[in-house]
N, C-alpha and C positions, 0 to 999 in steps of 0.2 A: 404615425405617432399614435399611441394608445393613451386613453385617459381612464380614470377610475370609472366614469360613467359608461364608457364603451366596454370595459372589462365586465362590468355588471350586466350589460346586455348580452355579451358573448356567453357568460356563465348562466344566464337566465335565472339569476338569484332573486328570490322574492323578499328575503329578509336582509336588511342592510342598514347601516348608519353612515351617512356621508357628511363629513365636515367640509370637504372640498372636492366635488365631483369632477372638476376640471384638472385635477392634479395629473401630470404626465407620468406615464409608466414606461420605463425602458429596461429595467433589470428585475428578474424574477429571483427572489431571495428565499432560501429554505433553511439557512443556517445563520444565526445571528452573529457568528464569528467571521462570516465571509460576506462582507458587504462592501461594494466598491462605489456605489452611487446611492447615498441615502435619500437624496432629493427625489429620485425617480424610481425608488425601489418598492416592490410589492412583495410583502412577506407572506408565505404560505405556511400555516401551522400544521405541518404534516405529522401524522401519528405513525411512528415506526418503533424502533427499539427505545427511542425517547419521544416524548410527546412535545411537539412544537409549540403548543400553547404555553408551556413552561418558560419559553424564551421570548415571549412577546414583549415583556417589560424590558428585556435586554435590548431587543431590536428597537424599541421605542426610544430608549435612552440614547441610542446611537443615531437617532434621527429619522428612522422609518415612520411614515405616517399612513401607510395603507396596508391592510391585513386581510387575508382570506382565512377564515376559521370555520370550525365545524361544531364546537361545543356550544350547545344552545343556551347553557346557563352562564356563559362567559360574561363577566361584567366589564363594560367599556367605560365606566365612569372615571377610572384613573387616567383615561386617554381622551380628553374632551376634544382635541383638535385632530383626531385620527379618523380615517375611513375604515369601516369594517364591513366585510361581505361574508354572510353565512352560507356555507355549502354543506352537502352531505359528506363529502370526502375531499380533503384539500389536495391529495395527490391526484385524484381524478380531475379536479378543477384545473390544476396546472397543466395536465395533459390536454384537457379540452381547449385551453387557451393556446397551447402550442399547436394543436391540430388546426385551429382557426387561422393561426399565423401562417401555417404551411399552405393553406388554401389560397393565400394571396399571391402565390408564385407559380409561374408556368415553366420555369427552367427545368432541364433534366435533373432528376434526383436519383442517385444510385443508392439503393438500400442493400447493405451487406449483412448477412447472418451466416452462422455456421458454428461448429464447436471450437475451432481454432483458426487462427490466421486472419481474423477480421481486421484487426488494427494494422497488421503488417500490410495486407492488401490495400487498405485505405491509404496508408502512408506512401506506399510505392506508387499508387495511382496518382497521388498528389505530385510526386516527383516527375511522373511521366506526362501529365496532362497540363501542368501549370503554365507552360509556355503559351498555350492558346486560350486558357480560361482564367477568369477571376474565380478561382475554385474555392468553395467552402467545404471544410471537412469537420466533422464532429470532433471536439477536442479529446485527445488521449483516448481513454477507454470509456467514454461517456455513452454507454449502450444499455443502461438499465431503464426501469420504468421512469425514474426521475431524470437520469442522465440524458435520455433521448429528448425529453421535454426541454431541458436546458439547451441541448444542441440545436434543435429545430428553431428555438426562439432567436438564435443568433443569425438566422438567414437574413440577408439584406438585399435591397433592390438592385445593387450593382453586381451581385453574384451572377455568374453565367452557368455554373454547374455546381452541384452539391453531392457530397458522399457522406452518408450517415450510417453508423453501425446500429445493429439491433441484437441485444443479447437477452436470453431467457434462461431461467433455471427451473421452471415448473410449468405444468399445463395451464392454459388460460391467459398467459401473459402477453402473447404476441399480438392479439387483436388491438390492444391499446397502442402498441408501438406502430402497427400498420397504419392506424388512423393518423398518427402524427407524421410518419415518414412519407406515406403514400408514394412509394417508389415508382418511377417510370422505367427504370432498369433494375433488375434484381440479381444479386449475386449470392449463391450458396457456396461457401468455401469448402466445407467438408462436414461429415457427421462422425463424431468420435465419442469417447467416453467422458469428456469433460462435462461437468454439471449434470451428471446423470441421476443424481439423487432424487429428483422430482419425477422421473420417468420410469416406466416399467421396462421399456426397451428402446433401442435406437430408432426403430420405426415410429414409435410414439413421439419421440423427440423430433424426428424429421417432419412428421405431420404437423407438429406445432410450429416449427420454424417455417414451413412452407406457407403458413397463413399470412406471412409478410407479403407474399406475392399474389394475393387474392385478385387484385385488379391491375397487376403489372403486365404490360404488353411484351416486355423482353426479359427473359429469365436465363441466366447463364449458370451452369453447374457441371461438376465432374460426374460422369455417368457411373463411375465405380462406387459412389456412395449412395446412389439412388436406385431402387429396384425397378425392374421392367414390369410394371403392372398397369394394364388397362388405361394407358394414357393419362394417369392421374398427374404425373409430373411431366410437363411439357416445357420445352424451351430449347435454347442453344446448348448442346452438350459438347464436352471435350473428354477424351480418354483414348483408350487403345482399341476400342471396338470399331469395326468398319462402319457401323451405323452412326458413329459420332460425327457431329458437324465439323469438329476440329480434331482430327485423328492423330494421335501420337504414334509415330512409326518407330522411333528409336531415341533412347536417352543414353548418352555415354559421358563418363566423367574422366577428366585428365587434369592433374595438378589441382588448381583451385577453380577450374571452370567446368561447366557442363554444357554439352552440345545437345540440342533438341531438334529432331527432324519431325516435322508434322505435315499432314496433308489437309489442305483446305480448298474446296471448290476445284478439285482435280489438279491442284498445283502443290508440289512439294516445297516446303519452306524450312530453312535452317535458322536457328536462333542460338546464340552463345550467351550464357548467363554466368555471372561471377560467383556462383554458389554450387555446393555439391550435395547438401543435405536434402532429404526427401521433402520436408515441409516447405523449404524455400523454393524448390523446383515446382511444387504444386501451386504455390502462391504466385510465382512468376507467370505460369501458364494462365492462371485466372486473369492476371493483368493483360496478357497478350490478347485473350479473347474479348476483353472489355474494349481494348483499343480497336480491335477489328470491328466490333459492333458500332463504335463511334466513328468509323469511316477513315481511320488513319491509314496512310500508305505503308506497305510492308517494309520498305527500306527505312522509314522513320521508326517503325516499331522495333526493327532489328537493332538499329543504332542506339536507341534509348534503353532498350532492355539490357544491352551489353554494358551500359554505364550505370546500372542500378547500384546503389550503395547499401551496405548492410545497415540495419537500423538498431540504434540504441535508444529505445523510445521511453526510457524510464528516467524520470527526474532523479538525479543522484546527489546524495550528500556525502562529502568526503572531507577528511582532515587536510587542511591547507598549511602552507608555510606561514611563519610569523604568527602562529597561534590563530589562524583564520579557519573558518568553516566555509567550504566551497559547495554551492548548489549548482550542479551542472545540468542544464536543460537546453542543450545546444543542437537539437535536431529539427525544431520548427519554431515559428514565431507568428502569432496572431493574437488579437486582443483576448480571445477566450482562454487560450493556453497560458498567456501572460498572467491573467488574473489567477489561474490555478497555481502557477509558480509563485506569485506574490503571496497568495494565501499560505503556501508552505513556508516561505521566507518568514512570515509573521509568526509561525509556530516556534521558530528558533529563538530561544532566549539566552543562549550561551554567551552572546556578545550583545552589548547595548547598541553598538553601531552596526548599520547595515548598508550595503552598497549594491547597486545594480549595474551590470554591464549588458547593454541592450543593442541588438543589431536592428537594421531596417527591416521592413516587411518585404515580401517578394511578389505579392499578388494584388497590385493596384489598390493597396490599402492606405495610400498617402493622401486621401481626400481630406478636405478641411474638417468634415464631420468626424472622421476616424481620428485625426490628429487631436481634435478637441476631446474625444473620449480618452485618448492616450494621456493627455495632459491631466485630465481629471483623475485617471487611474493612478498616475505616478504621484500626484500631489496628495492623494489619500494615504500614502505610505510615509512612514517616518524614516526616510532614507538620508544617510550621511552624504552620499554622492551618487550621481547617475553618470555613467559613461556611455555615450552614444556613438554608434558606429554606422556610418553611411550618411551622405549628404542629405538624403530625403528626410532625415530627422532634425536637421539643423534649425528648421523653422520654429521648433517648440522650445528652444534653449531658454529664451527670456521668460517663458511662462512657467518653468519648473522651479519649485521652491528650494530644491536641494542644490548643492554644489554640482556643476555640470562640466564634464570634460567631453570634447568632441574629436572624433577621428574619422577620416574618410574611408579607412579600410582597416581590416583586422591586422594586417602587416604593420600599419602605422602605429596601432595601439601596442603591439608586441615590441616594437622598437622603443617605445616610451615607457614600457612597463616598469622598469627599474626605478624610474623617477616617481611613480605613483606610490605613495606610502600605504599599501594595504597591510594593516596590522591590527590584530585583536578585533576582528569584525567578521560578519557573515556576508559572503558575496554571492549574489545570484547572477549566474551567467546565462543569459537567455537570448537565443538567436536562431535565425533561419539557417538551414544546413549550408547554403552556398557561402556563408560568411566564415565557415570553419572556425567557429569560436572554441571548438574542442582543443585547438592549439593553445588558446589562452588558458583553458582549464588545466591542461597538462603542465603548464609553466607555474601555476599557482598551487597545485596539489603537492603534498609531501610525497616524495619518491618511496617506493617499497618494492619488494620482489613480487613476482607474478602470482603468488598465491594470495587469494582474497576470500573473505567471508562476506557474501552479499546478504543484506538484511532488508526484507520487504516491509516497510513501515505501513503500507496500505493493508497488508495481510494482518499485521498486528491489530489495526483498527477493525478489520473484518471479524477476526476472532473475538475481539472484545465485544462487538455487537452481538455475536452469537451467544456468548455467555450472558450478556445483559438481558437478552430476550428471555432467558430462563429464570430471571430473578423475580421474586414476588414484589408487590408494590412497596415502595419506600425502603427497600433493602439497599444499603450502601455497598460500595465496591472498593476493595483495597487490592492493589496490584503489587506483586512481588517483583522488585527490580534488583534484588541482591545478586551477588556473584556476577557483576557486569551484565545484569539483565539476562541471566542464563547464557552468558557468552555473547549476547547480541548488542551490547553497548550500554552506555550510562545515560548521559543527558539526551542522546539522540532518541532513545526509546521513551524516556521520561517526558520529554517535550511533547511527544505525540499523545501520551496518556493525559498530560495536563490539558492539552488542547481539547481532549474528549471529556473533560470535566469529571475525572475520577475523584473519589472522596479522599483516598489515602494512597501513599506509596510506602513500601517496606524495603529496608535494606538490612543487611546482616551486621555491618560494622559502621561505626561513626564516620570513618574516612569516606565511605561510599556516600553517605548523606551530605557530607561537606562538599564533595565534588558536585553533587546535584545542585546544592544551594549556590555555589559559585557559578554554575551554568544557568542561573536564572529560574530554577524550578521553585515555585512558591507553594505547592501543595503540602499539606501536612505529611511528614515523613516519620514513620515508626522505625526505631533501631532495635534489632533483635538481640544483639549481644553487646550491650554497653559495659564498660568497666570503669573503675575509679579514675583512671588516667585520662578518660575522654569526657568527663563531665563538663569541663570548660568549653570544649567545642560543641557539646550538646546545647548549652545555653547560647553560645555565640551565634550558632547557626539555626536556632529554633527547631531543634530536633526533639522527638518525643521518645523517651526510652521505654523499652520493655523491662519491667521489674519482675524478676523471676525467683528471687530468694530474699530472705530476711537480711542477709549481709548487704546485698546491693541496695535494698530499700533503706536501711539505716544509713548507709554511706551517702546515698543521694539526698536523703532528708537533711543530714548534717551539712552537706555541701550547700544546699539551698538556704538553710537557716543562717549559715555564716554570711550569706549575701542578702539576707532579709527578703527573700523572694517567696511569694505566696501563689498558690493555685497553679503551679507548673503542671502541664499535662503529662500524665504517665499512663502506661498500659500494663495491667496485671496479667501475668501468664500463670495458668493453672495446669497442673500435670494430672491428666485424667487417664493416662495409660501409655503415653509415649515414653515416659521416664527418661527424658533428655534434660529439659529445663522446665522450671515452673514450681509453684507451691503445691505440695501434696495436701490432701484434704486435712490431715492432722496438723499441718502447719498454718492453715488459713486463719484460724481464730486468732492466733497471736499476731499475724500480719494485720488483720482487721482492727484489732485493738490499737495497734500503732497508727494505722491510717486514720482512724476515727479522731485521734488527737493531734493530727499533723496538718496544719493549714498550709504548709509549704507546697503540697501537691493536690492535684485534682485528678481523680481516675477518669480518664476518657473512655477506656474500654477494658473489658475483661475477656480473655480468650483462652482457648486450648487448641490442641492439634489432634486431628483424627489420625489414628495409626494405620488403618486399613480400609479406607472408605471405598476403594476400588475393588476390594476382594469380597465377592458374594459369600464366600465361605466364612467370612468374619462379621456377618451382619449382626449377630447377637452381641458381639463385643462392641461394635460401632454404636449400636443402639444404647448399650450400657454407658459408653463414653458420653453420649449426648445427654442422657438423663442425669448422669453424675454432674456434668458441666452445668446444666440448667439449675440443679439444686445448689451447687456451690456459688454460681454467679448470682442467683437469687438472694442467697445469704449475704453476699458482699453488698449488693445493691440496697438491701434492707438496712444494713448497718450504716452505710454511707448516707442514706436518706436523700439521694438524688439519682436521677436516671443515668445509666452507664450503657454504652454500646456493648452488645454481646455478640461474639463471633467464634465459630468453630469449624465452619465448612472451608475446606481447601478446594482445589480445582475439581477433583472427582466428587467431592462432597456436594458441590453445587448441583451436579446432575443427579447423583444417586440418592441424595438425602435432602430433597427440596424443603421438607418440613423443618429442617434444622438450619435454614438460612438465617433466621433470627434478625438481628439489626444490620449485620454486615457479613460479607464473605470475602475470602482471600483467594485471588486468582493468580496462579503461578504458571506451571509448565504449559497449560492449555492456551494461554495467551500467546505462546511462542510456537503454536501449531502442532503440539504433540498431544494426542488423545490416547493416554495409556490404557484406558478402560474400554476403548472402542465403542463409544456411546453413539456413534452415528451422527456426530456433530458436523462432519465434513469440514474440519478446520483447514485453513489455508497454510501451507508451509511457509515459514518465515525466513529461515536462513538456508543458504547454500554455500558450501565451501568449494571453491573452484581453483584449479591450478592449470598449468600448461605442460605440454610435452617439450622437454629440452632436447632430447636426442632419441633417434631410433636406430637400433642395431639389428643386423641380420646374423643370427648365430646358428651353428650346426647342432644337431642332436648330440647329447652327452656333454655339451658345454655346461658350465655352471654360472649362476648369476648371484651376485651379492656376497656379503660377509659370510664366512664359514662355509661357503660353497653349498648353502642350503637349497638354492634354486637349481635343481638338476633338470635339464631339458630332455624331454623324451622324444622330441621331433625337431626338425629344422624350424626355427622360430624367429618372429619379429618381436623385439623387446623395446619398450618405450621407458625412458627414464623421465619421471615427473618431479616437479619442484615442491614436494612436501615430504616431511619426515617427522620423527617423533619429537623433535624440538618445536615443531609447529602444532603439535597436539594430535598427530596421527599415530595412534597407539601401536606400539611395537608388536602387540599380539595379532595385528591385522596382516602381518607378512605371510609369505608362503601360501598364497591362494585363499586365505581366510577372508581377507579384505577384497571388496569388489568396488570398482569405479566405473564411470560411464563416459564414453566418448561417442559423440554423434548419435546418441540414443541407444548405444549398444554396450552391454555389460562386459567388462574384462576383469580378470583376476590379477592380484598382485603375484609376484614371483620373487623368491628370495627374501631375506630379512629386510625389514624397514630400516633405513639409515637415518642419521640425525637430521639431514636436510633434504633428503629425497628418497624415493623408492622406485621400484620397477614394476611394470605391468606387462603381461603377455598379450600382445595385440595381434597375434598370428591370424586370427579368424576375422579380422575386420580391416577396413581401409582407414588409415590415419596418417597424418603428416606432422612433422615437427612444427611446434607452435599451436597445435590444436588445443581447444579448451577441454578440460577434464573435470567432471563432476565427482568430487571425492566421496560423498556419501549419498548414493542414489536412493537408499532407503535407510534412514537413520535408525529407525526402530529395529529393523532386521540386523543392521550392522552391530548394534549394541548387544542383541541376543547372541550373535555369532561369537562374541568374546566374553559372554557371561556378565554383562554390565547393563546399565540403563542409559537411555538417551541423555539424561541430565549430565552424566559424566563426560560423554563425548562433546556436548555443547560447551560446557564450562572449561573443558580441557583445551580448547583451541587457543593457541598461544597469542599473546598480545602483538607479536611481530607479524601475525597474519592481519593485513590491513582490512578493516571493516569498511565496506562501501554500502551506504544506505540509499535505497531508492523508493520512490513513491509513484505508483502507477495511477 
């Protein structure tokens, strides 16, 4: 148990204010929205894209009484009963505390790094090793500078083995991770192009990753990714070379399996794995060599490898039956990952009622101490009901504040599912893999055909942070969620943005704003295209209209006057060159005269839209727009005699015209992972449209495929029919080889015309099977170029019948 006094000693802090030095510390808090144990929480005011010092008051109001801060001028007077410790850097302080905690353990710790496959290998090793070990694994993808610190902190005295990921994106980051993890066994999965933006070459990235193994006695890695140079990289190698410690002699695939023949210590060994793709094969071999190093018998390794299950490691948000939202997190269960899942549940505001379906743990986590933590965690949530599966959890029933239902098995719950009235609520399904709670999820989720659009909510957060980092001090941020959030969803995206404390949301039409309000979104919402028939809903749902013409202004003023309403927030749109909507400069004086004598409204902001902020050839016109806007906005503010938010920058304007950020900026397509001006922001892709192969045909040369016989075969071919057509939003122009899809990492062309509900692919040059997954747009920007359009059109054109599945990694 740590106390504030012991933390003070560990951090060697000289400046502090202690109200209670004996206060126990068990939880490290970095986000005031994510607190599970206020009594024993220690808040670190980390400076990143947001300054953690801004949220100290919020954490204090929630009950936190211990803080690690770095601002020397921070006043503690509003917090007389709180502990404060000053450090040079709060992030380095939390890392130092985690490193000290790691030093208290002598158990084997496996440290994993590499460009790809870290989380997969970690999860598979958990499947393979948990029978003999009370095994700790870092939760989800917690492998960053902060994530590793939080992961290491969760190590407990009863663990017998730990597996912790380490991820880096730039030089100089690994040393801090090494000190925290201090691995006794090191794993390098591979070296690829992921996260290359901070490195000049792959060899530079390898050198940085290798620093994790500075003091590691056992290092396991594939020789194909590591150069043969002067014994710099030593360890246990696997690969196809005779010099490899674990030599791969042959890899052959058949149906859904792969057979691997390898040579180890003069003995040939066969392994059968239930995967065919190259990445999975590499990751499985890594798991095999780890088990060898841990001393497992080959027959045990062979048997367990054969039984490996594919991993769906992403927490998924899906539309459920009876107007429910289903959060599916059914691949693992421990306190750390449960906390993450509950944090995500708390982001969801579309339903006032929330329920949890929770399985038992699988790795000796049923001690009294762990159960006490679980009770505390659940009672901190506003849950309508808790459904417990497994007798090991029955002992906490009377201690939980919510309604509790108990079942000894998943099958027992399924048999009783029709009796439980899941209705108009958000349901988190959280369970260890052996409980097969995915079967419960399948029963609660709305059925749909196999074509889906996956939306990565974590990528939206990441892109948001990248743009936030470009903003000048005190510049507000408005996010565009019009057109179903560019095809990505409505309240699902808005909830994430609200959780990340944006200043404004923008929709195109009142109906979109109403839907967000009904889903519990409370952020200010600007409506771009209001009309007289929607004024009632604007007031009822507290929406803020864009006023773009004298007609709309007069109509809205009259509407408000009839109801004796004053100071209603509006936004004035100026036309500085787009010539779409907005007051022209010769119309503004008349509008200002009207506004000056109209107490019914208060102008919150004045804005305009840049026509060509991404086009370097149009710099002169953009500069003219900005100057014209400043002049007109200044005139408006002068007449109104009160301050008004001014904004003109769109997504590309944020990057290309930083001096024009003014009071607020509007972030649109960049939030969804599309960098149209190639500004080197390394945005994360947000959405992926996926379908499956329905049927594969073997056809002879000269046969034709599809309507009008447009697809003429020039050779004997294998043709796959996939479940997406123009009714789903797959543009008909993408037929006849113009469209490209991806199967198992390989690009294949369309053939023949696109049909309403399906289309055909030429898969002659690859190996594929019926039921295989197909990525519809491997390169969205290139696909748009191929048919002479823009990515916006492809995104918003995806039909509503294509089920949206949201995940959070």
